[in-house]
C-alpha positions, 0 to 999 in steps of 0.5 A, spaced: 889 080 197 894 083 202 900 079 204 898 077 211 891 074 208 895 070 203 898 066 209 891 064 211 885 060 208 878 063 207 875 059 212 880 062 217 879 069 215 871 068 215 872 065 222 876 071 225 871 076 222 865 072 225 869 072 232 869 080 231 862 080 230 860 075 236 864 080 240 860 086 239 853 082 239 855 079 246 857 086 249 851 090 246 846 084 246 848 079 250 847 074 244 852 070 240 854 068 233 858 062 231 861 059 225 858 052 224 861 050 217 863 053 210 862 049 204 863 052 197 859 059 197 855 057 203 857 060 210 852 056 216 852 060 223 848 059 229 845 064 233 846 063 241 845 067 248 840 072 248 839 071 240 835 064 241 828 066 241 829 073 240 824 076 235 829 080 232 834 074 231 832 074 223 835 082 223 841 080 227 842 074 222 841 078 215 843 085 217 849 084 222 852 078 221 850 077 213 851 084 212 858 084 215 860 078 212 858 080 205 862 087 206 869 082 206 866 076 202 861 078 197 861 071 194 858 068 201 851 066 202 850 066 210 844 061 213 842 059 219 844 052 221 
């Protein structure tokens, strides 16, 4: 872990990553993702905006959000709240 990461909790780092993913989803798809909770190895998120009711929201959740989170935090399981 690099020195700047040592000054932040895992929750803060996950939240910062989700903020970046959210910015992309908002800009290109009109949707949103927000962190609901991080308990142990389970990260709960909520999709919003254009993602609500969209038939592709499972792809957004499992592909974009969970896939990105796993790149940086391979121990986390991402679920929808």
